[in-house]
ROPARO-377466 format. One record per residue (C-alpha): residue number from 1; residue in one letter; x, y, z. Coordinates in steps of 0.02 Angstrom, whole numbers. Example, Ala and Ser with C-alpha at 12.3 -4.5 7.8 and 13.67 -1.06 7.14 Angstrom:
// ROPARO-377466
+-----+-----+--------+--------+--------+
!   n ! res !      x !      y !      z !
+-----+-----+--------+--------+--------+
!   1 !   a !    615 !   -225 !    390 !
!   2 !   s !    684 !    -53 !    357 !
+-----+-----+--------+--------+--------+
END
This chain:
// ROPARO-377466
+-----+-----+--------+--------+--------+
!   n ! res !      x !      y !      z !
+-----+-----+--------+--------+--------+
!   1 !   m !   3389 !   4169 !   6292 !
!   2 !   g !   3452 !   4038 !   6412 !
!   3 !   g !   3428 !   3856 !   6376 !
!   4 !   v !   3330 !   3802 !   6531 !
!   5 !   v !   3144 !   3806 !   6566 !
!   6 !   a !   3085 !   3945 !   6681 !
!   7 !   g !   3069 !   3887 !   6858 !
!   8 !   a !   3205 !   3756 !   6831 !
!   9 !   c !   3343 !   3859 !   6752 !
!  10 !   e !   3518 !   3877 !   6820 !
!  11 !   t !   3490 !   4047 !   6897 !
!  12 !   g !   3300 !   4055 !   6899 !
!  13 !   i !   3177 !   4191 !   6853 !
!  14 !   k !   3159 !   4314 !   6994 !
!  15 !   p !   2994 !   4410 !   6995 !
!  16 !   t !   2958 !   4549 !   7118 !
!  17 !   a !   2776 !   4494 !   7117 !
!  18 !   t !   2667 !   4358 !   7043 !
!  19 !   i !   2480 !   4337 !   7017 !
!  20 !   a !   2368 !   4210 !   6932 !
!  21 !   a !   2351 !   4241 !   6746 !
!  22 !   p !   2189 !   4334 !   6708 !
!  23 !   d !   2175 !   4268 !   6530 !
!  24 !   s !   2257 !   4121 !   6442 !
!  25 !   a !   2429 !   4143 !   6520 !
!  26 !   d !   2472 !   4014 !   6653 !
!  27 !   q !   2560 !   4144 !   6757 !
!  28 !   v !   2603 !   4329 !   6755 !
!  29 !   l !   2767 !   4393 !   6827 !
!  30 !   f !   2805 !   4574 !   6868 !
!  31 !   g !   2986 !   4633 !   6873 !
!  32 !   m !   3057 !   4477 !   6791 !
!  33 !   s !   3245 !   4451 !   6799 !
!  34 !   h !   3334 !   4304 !   6716 !
!  35 !   y !   3519 !   4267 !   6692 !
!  36 !   v !   3569 !   4168 !   6538 !
!  37 !   t !   3723 !   4059 !   6558 !
!  38 !   n !   3821 !   3944 !   6444 !
!  39 !   a !   3944 !   3820 !   6519 !
!  40 !   g !   3940 !   3919 !   6680 !
!  41 !   i !   3979 !   4085 !   6594 !
!  42 !   q !   3853 !   4226 !   6601 !
!  43 !   r !   3803 !   4278 !   6424 !
!  44 !   a !   3650 !   4387 !   6452 !
!  45 !   h !   3536 !   4463 !   6582 !
!  46 !   v !   3353 !   4473 !   6529 !
!  47 !   r !   3234 !   4589 !   6620 !
!  48 !   a !   3053 !   4636 !   6586 !
!  49 !   d !   2922 !   4739 !   6675 !
!  50 !   t !   2792 !   4602 !   6642 !
!  51 !   a !   2808 !   4421 !   6583 !
!  52 !   y !   2661 !   4312 !   6530 !
!  53 !   l !   2709 !   4127 !   6545 !
!  54 !   y !   2628 !   3994 !   6435 !
!  55 !   s !   2676 !   3820 !   6493 !
!  56 !   p !   2609 !   3714 !   6347 !
!  57 !   a !   2706 !   3817 !   6219 !
!  58 !   q !   2852 !   3844 !   6338 !
!  59 !   t !   2860 !   4028 !   6295 !
!  60 !   s !   2848 !   4194 !   6386 !
!  61 !   e !   2778 !   4354 !   6314 !
!  62 !   l !   2876 !   4501 !   6384 !
!  63 !   r !   2834 !   4685 !   6399 !
!  64 !   n !   2961 !   4828 !   6416 !
!  65 !   v !   3113 !   4720 !   6384 !
!  66 !   h !   3292 !   4757 !   6436 !
!  67 !   i !   3435 !   4637 !   6393 !
!  68 !   t !   3619 !   4654 !   6435 !
!  69 !   f !   3743 !   4549 !   6334 !
!  70 !   y !   3914 !   4492 !   6397 !
!  71 !   d !   4070 !   4424 !   6313 !
!  72 !   p !   4150 !   4257 !   6363 !
!  73 !   r !   4252 !   4348 !   6496 !
!  74 !   g !   4094 !   4418 !   6575 !
!  75 !   a !   4120 !   4597 !   6517 !
!  76 !   e !   3967 !   4693 !   6459 !
!  77 !   t !   3963 !   4718 !   6269 !
!  78 !   s !   3792 !   4791 !   6227 !
!  79 !   t !   3615 !   4820 !   6290 !
!  80 !   l !   3450 !   4795 !   6201 !
!  81 !   t !   3283 !   4874 !   6242 !
!  82 !   s !   3114 !   4847 !   6159 !
!  83 !   q !   2929 !   4870 !   6190 !
!  84 !   e !   2894 !   4684 !   6191 !
!  85 !   g !   2969 !   4514 !   6155 !
!  86 !   t !   2947 !   4326 !   6153 !
!  87 !   y !   3060 !   4210 !   6251 !
!  88 !   h !   3069 !   4022 !   6212 !
!  89 !   w !   3115 !   3926 !   6369 !
!  90 !   r !   3177 !   3764 !   6292 !
!  91 !   g !   3293 !   3831 !   6155 !
!  92 !   g !   3335 !   3996 !   6237 !
!  93 !   d !   3287 !   4094 !   6081 !
!  94 !   m !   3206 !   4264 !   6090 !
!  95 !   e !   3125 !   4393 !   5978 !
!  96 !   a !   3119 !   4578 !   6024 !
!  97 !   r !   2988 !   4689 !   5941 !
!  98 !   g !   2939 !   4870 !   5938 !
!  99 !   n !   3064 !   5013 !   5944 !
! 100 !   v !   3212 !   4897 !   5966 !
! 101 !   v !   3370 !   4991 !   6015 !
! 102 !   v !   3542 !   4911 !   6037 !
! 103 !   v !   3680 !   5015 !   6117 !
! 104 !   r !   3860 !   4958 !   6119 !
! 105 !   t !   3974 !   5003 !   6264 !
! 106 !   d !   4065 !   5126 !   6150 !
! 107 !   g !   3902 !   5220 !   6117 !
! 108 !   a !   3864 !   5155 !   5943 !
! 109 !   t !   3676 !   5129 !   5921 !
! 110 !   l !   3572 !   5016 !   5809 !
! 111 !   r !   3384 !   5039 !   5788 !
! 112 !   t !   3257 !   4926 !   5706 !
! 113 !   e !   3083 !   4855 !   5735 !
! 114 !   v !   3124 !   4670 !   5757 !
! 115 !   i !   3278 !   4576 !   5817 !
! 116 !   r !   3291 !   4388 !   5845 !
! 117 !   y !   3419 !   4301 !   5956 !
! 118 !   s !   3475 !   4121 !   5932 !
! 119 !   q !   3549 !   4041 !   6087 !
! 120 !   a !   3624 !   3894 !   5990 !
! 121 !   r !   3712 !   4008 !   5864 !
! 122 !   n !   3742 !   4150 !   5988 !
! 123 !   q !   3681 !   4264 !   5850 !
! 124 !   v !   3559 !   4408 !   5828 !
! 125 !   s !   3471 !   4445 !   5664 !
! 126 !   s !   3334 !   4545 !   5581 !
! 127 !   d !   3248 !   4551 !   5413 !
! 128 !   k !   3184 !   4729 !   5443 !
! 129 !   p !   3262 !   4898 !   5398 !
! 130 !   f !   3391 !   4959 !   5523 !
! 131 !   v !   3488 !   5117 !   5561 !
! 132 !   f !   3661 !   5118 !   5637 !
! 133 !   d !   3737 !   5275 !   5714 !
! 134 !   e !   3902 !   5321 !   5790 !
! 135 !   p !   3988 !   5491 !   5804 !
! 136 !   t !   4063 !   5487 !   5628 !
! 137 !   r !   3943 !   5372 !   5535 !
! 138 !   h !   3758 !   5355 !   5493 !
! 139 !   i !   3711 !   5195 !   5400 !
! 140 !   k !   3544 !   5125 !   5344 !
! 141 !   g !   3518 !   4946 !   5289 !
! 142 !   q !   3393 !   4807 !   5257 !
! 143 !   g !   3412 !   4650 !   5362 !
! 144 !   f !   3568 !   4588 !   5452 !
! 145 !   t !   3647 !   4456 !   5562 !
! 146 !   a !   3772 !   4494 !   5699 !
! 147 !   d !   3856 !   4432 !   5856 !
! 148 !   p !   3780 !   4497 !   6020 !
! 149 !   a !   3924 !   4621 !   6036 !
! 150 !   f !   3880 !   4691 !   5863 !
! 151 !   k !   4062 !   4688 !   5811 !
! 152 !   i !   4033 !   4582 !   5656 !
! 153 !   v !   3876 !   4627 !   5557 !
! 154 !   t !   3821 !   4545 !   5396 !
! 155 !   a !   3696 !   4655 !   5305 !
! 156 !   r !   3591 !   4612 !   5153 !
! 157 !   q !   3597 !   4790 !   5090 !
! 158 !   v !   3680 !   4945 !   5158 !
! 159 !   h !   3633 !   5122 !   5112 !
! 160 !   s !   3709 !   5283 !   5172 !
! 161 !   p !   3670 !   5467 !   5145 !
! 162 !   e !   3853 !   5483 !   5095 !
! 163 !   p !   3940 !   5354 !   4984 !
! 164 !   m !   3958 !   5197 !   5088 !
! 165 !   m !   4147 !   5191 !   5081 !
! 166 !   a !   4186 !   5375 !   5059 !
! 167 !   t !   4268 !   5392 !   5230 !
! 168 !   v !   4347 !   5220 !   5214 !
! 169 !   l !   4431 !   5242 !   5046 !
! 170 !   l !   4442 !   5429 !   5014 !
! 171 !   f !   4518 !   5378 !   4850 !
! 172 !   a !   4547 !   5521 !   4728 !
! 173 !   l !   4665 !   5461 !   4593 !
! 174 !   a !   4702 !   5637 !   4534 !
! 175 !   q !   4641 !   5735 !   4683 !
! 176 !   q !   4799 !   5747 !   4789 !
! 177 !   q !   4913 !   5893 !   4751 !
! 178 !   p !   5086 !   5953 !   4804 !
! 179 !   a !   5080 !   6085 !   4940 !
! 180 !   s !   5176 !   6207 !   4831 !
! 181 !   r !   5048 !   6206 !   4692 !
! 182 !   a !   4876 !   6281 !   4674 !
! 183 !   d !   4726 !   6174 !   4719 !
! 184 !   t !   4705 !   6035 !   4592 !
! 185 !   s !   4556 !   5949 !   4673 !
! 186 !   g !   4432 !   5888 !   4544 !
! 187 !   r !   4556 !   5902 !   4402 !
! 188 !   p !   4557 !   5759 !   4274 !
! 189 !   c !   4700 !   5635 !   4289 !
! 190 !   k !   4837 !   5637 !   4158 !
! 191 !   v !   4931 !   5472 !   4172 !
! 192 !   i !   5120 !   5486 !   4154 !
! 193 !   i !   5221 !   5324 !   4134 !
! 194 !   d !   5381 !   5341 !   4236 !
! 195 !   s !   5470 !   5176 !   4199 !
! 196 !   v !   5446 !   5011 !   4106 !
! 197 !   g !   5537 !   4853 !   4160 !
! 198 !   r !   5543 !   4760 !   3995 !
! 199 !   q !   5464 !   4830 !   3838 !
! 200 !   t !   5346 !   4959 !   3768 !
! 201 !   q !   5248 !   4953 !   3606 !
! 202 !   q !   5155 !   5096 !   3524 !
! 203 !   v !   5023 !   5063 !   3393 !
! 204 !   e !   4955 !   5205 !   3289 !
! 205 !   v !   4772 !   5166 !   3258 !
! 206 !   r !   4743 !   5322 !   3154 !
! 207 !   a !   4814 !   5495 !   3142 !
! 208 !   g !   4821 !   5571 !   3314 !
! 209 !   e !   4768 !   5409 !   3402 !
! 210 !   t !   4905 !   5297 !   3470 !
! 211 !   n !   4883 !   5151 !   3588 !
! 212 !   v !   5023 !   5105 !   3709 !
! 213 !   f !   5064 !   4934 !   3784 !
! 214 !   a !   5199 !   4905 !   3914 !
! 215 !   g !   5255 !   4757 !   4019 !
! 216 !   g !   5386 !   4690 !   4138 !
! 217 !   g !   5335 !   4804 !   4280 !
! 218 !   v !   5267 !   4978 !   4251 !
! 219 !   l !   5268 !   5130 !   4366 !
! 220 !   a !   5159 !   5281 !   4331 !
! 221 !   h !   5080 !   5433 !   4415 !
! 222 !   c !   4948 !   5565 !   4387 !
! 223 !   d !   5030 !   5723 !   4326 !
! 224 !   g !   5044 !   5857 !   4460 !
! 225 !   t !   4989 !   5744 !   4603 !
! 226 !   s !   5063 !   5621 !   4727 !
! 227 !   s !   4955 !   5477 !   4664 !
! 228 !   t !   5059 !   5330 !   4600 !
! 229 !   l !   5016 !   5171 !   4506 !
! 230 !   a !   5115 !   5008 !   4490 !
! 231 !   s !   5069 !   4859 !   4381 !
! 232 !   d !   5150 !   4711 !   4295 !
! 233 !   s !   5082 !   4772 !   4128 !
! 234 !   v !   4975 !   4914 !   4063 !
! 235 !   a !   4878 !   4960 !   3907 !
! 236 !   w !   4824 !   5133 !   3853 !
! 237 !   f !   4680 !   5143 !   3728 !
! 238 !   a !   4678 !   5322 !   3666 !
! 239 !   g !   4515 !   5308 !   3569 !
! 240 !   v !   4411 !   5273 !   3725 !
! 241 !   g !   4526 !   5355 !   3853 !
! 242 !   r !   4552 !   5194 !   3951 !
! 243 !   f !   4706 !   5147 !   4052 !
! 244 !   d !   4712 !   4961 !   4096 !
! 245 !   m !   4823 !   4891 !   4234 !
! 246 !   i !   4851 !   4704 !   4248 !
! 247 !   g !   4932 !   4611 !   4391 !
! 248 !   q !   5012 !   4444 !   4347 !
! 249 !   r !   5147 !   4402 !   4472 !
! 250 !   n !   5105 !   4551 !   4580 !
! 251 !   p !   4940 !   4641 !   4610 !
! 252 !   v !   4901 !   4811 !   4538 !
! 253 !   h !   4950 !   4937 !   4672 !
! 254 !   i !   4881 !   5114 !   4682 !
! 255 !   r !   4937 !   5233 !   4818 !
! 256 !   d !   4906 !   5412 !   4869 !
! 257 !   t !   4912 !   5509 !   5032 !
! 258 !   a !   4740 !   5445 !   5085 !
! 259 !   i !   4728 !   5263 !   5030 !
! 260 !   t !   4811 !   5113 !   4954 !
! 261 !   l !   4717 !   4997 !   4835 !
! 262 !   d !   4771 !   4825 !   4774 !
! 263 !   a !   4682 !   4718 !   4645 !
! 264 !   t !   4719 !   4589 !   4511 !
! 265 !   t !   4657 !   4706 !   4374 !
! 266 !   a !   4605 !   4887 !   4368 !
! 267 !   a !   4546 !   5005 !   4232 !
! 268 !   y !   4538 !   5194 !   4239 !
! 269 !   f !   4418 !   5278 !   4117 !
! 270 !   l !   4484 !   5454 !   4106 !
! 271 !   r !   4338 !   5530 !   4012 !
! 272 !   q !   4212 !   5468 !   4140 !
! 273 !   e !   4335 !   5488 !   4286 !
! 274 !   r !   4291 !   5310 !   4337 !
! 275 !   l !   4402 !   5176 !   4414 !
! 276 !   e !   4354 !   4992 !   4409 !
! 277 !   a !   4452 !   4865 !   4512 !
! 278 !   h !   4419 !   4677 !   4502 !
! 279 !   k !   4476 !   4518 !   4589 !
! 280 !   n !   4554 !   4517 !   4761 !
! 281 !   v !   4517 !   4701 !   4790 !
! 282 !   v !   4590 !   4772 !   4951 !
! 283 !   a !   4571 !   4958 !   4987 !
! 284 !   v !   4646 !   5031 !   5147 !
! 285 !   n !   4616 !   5204 !   5217 !
! 286 !   r !   4789 !   5260 !   5273 !
! 287 !   n !   4716 !   5385 !   5397 !
! 288 !   s !   4596 !   5272 !   5494 !
! 289 !   g !   4653 !   5097 !   5448 !
! 290 !   s !   4481 !   5050 !   5380 !
! 291 !   v !   4483 !   4912 !   5249 !
! 292 !   l !   4370 !   4855 !   5108 !
! 293 !   r !   4394 !   4680 !   5035 !
! 294 !   g !   4294 !   4607 !   4892 !
! 295 !   p !   4292 !   4553 !   4710 !
! 296 !   n !   4236 !   4719 !   4633 !
! 297 !   l !   4247 !   4905 !   4668 !
! 298 !   t !   4193 !   5049 !   4555 !
! 299 !   y !   4236 !   5228 !   4600 !
! 300 !   y !   4166 !   5384 !   4515 !
! 301 !   r !   4263 !   5542 !   4551 !
! 302 !   a !   4184 !   5710 !   4581 !
! 303 !   v !   4251 !   5817 !   4439 !
! 304 !   k !   4186 !   5985 !   4381 !
! 305 !   g !   4087 !   5962 !   4221 !
! 306 !   v !   4072 !   5773 !   4247 !
! 307 !   r !   3981 !   5747 !   4414 !
! 308 !   d !   3952 !   5849 !   4571 !
! 309 !   t !   3977 !   5712 !   4700 !
! 310 !   l !   4086 !   5557 !   4710 !
! 311 !   e !   4006 !   5385 !   4707 !
! 312 !   m !   4070 !   5213 !   4753 !
! 313 !   y !   3998 !   5041 !   4722 !
! 314 !   a !   4061 !   4875 !   4790 !
! 315 !   s !   3975 !   4714 !   4734 !
! 316 !   g !   3997 !   4528 !   4759 !
! 317 !   r !   3978 !   4530 !   4950 !
! 318 !   p !   4118 !   4647 !   5003 !
! 319 !   t !   4183 !   4650 !   5181 !
! 320 !   i !   4211 !   4819 !   5263 !
! 321 !   e !   4318 !   4832 !   5420 !
! 322 !   y !   4269 !   5006 !   5474 !
! 323 !   r !   4365 !   5113 !   5597 !
! 324 !   a !   4310 !   5291 !   5633 !
! 325 !   t !   4488 !   5348 !   5673 !
! 326 !   a !   4660 !   5271 !   5677 !
! 327 !   d !   4663 !   5142 !   5817 !
! 328 !   t !   4836 !   5119 !   5893 !
! 329 !   g !   4770 !   5016 !   6038 !
! 330 !   g !   4727 !   4861 !   5937 !
! 331 !   g !   4538 !   4880 !   5957 !
! 332 !   e !   4424 !   4778 !   5847 !
! 333 !   p !   4346 !   4863 !   5695 !
! 334 !   y !   4160 !   4867 !   5655 !
! 335 !   v !   4141 !   4735 !   5519 !
! 336 !   i !   4005 !   4744 !   5386 !
! 337 !   v !   3974 !   4609 !   5255 !
! 338 !   a !   3846 !   4654 !   5122 !
! 339 !   d !   3784 !   4590 !   4954 !
! 340 !   r !   3833 !   4760 !   4888 !
! 341 !   a !   3878 !   4930 !   4958 !
! 342 !   r !   3850 !   5102 !   4887 !
+-----+-----+--------+--------+--------+
END
């Protein structure tokens, strides 16, 4: 990290002691300290207990590594520690290995076995499993890329002991209840159509089974709850218990006390208590301000007699802007981009 060869770099490598290399190393430095700059701005401070310098390969093998990263204003953003690492003098790239721990200034911590830093891209990455912890979140994943501040993280896969977006969405289509009523959590949703802008058609498929189609702007809600649904047109298929919502001029809009969800199309399968949203999906947690954006989201409610725990799946490389709590100070969210999230 730092694009100048050791011994001729902008700030130099400052050892507390130096001796001739006992093996194949050209030189051994103890207490190495090196400042990485870009256009005169300090970007990182690399320290190591021991550094083995190899001139032909223009690399250094480091032991007990400690790196501090800085933003363009010079403010500290995160620190990295590892058992060992490799530093490439010419390109400024580095690889940290062995019990790699990254700690952000807000206390969030990422752990993995290997992290690579690219000076040209100003990017860190890993193809190994990682664990990310903060006070309200514990996430496991497989491989990622990120900026040195670890504000924007692109993960190949993300796993969590709780559903990945449970605290982000908290979406329970029929789970919210009026304060004056008994607890209705986990009760199946009964969709009630409140108004239709243009026309409604009912088709009796067989005795006791009638499909309903409505258009021109439809408003609906789940009976006995504060959950509301708005769509340009809807279709109710009684035989399979499916309620389709289609956005044409306007997106499908679903709102309750916890979240809002917009999408081009959505379908609620009442018998399975499953919601599927597709195309331009945007789900916002109204409590924390966290946001999920992507092409697909499937949500399985926790309902007695159907399933014990809720599940959520987002596919097609969703983007998650995660905030632990509502941020009124304009702070940046923790951004995750994954192939899929569960």
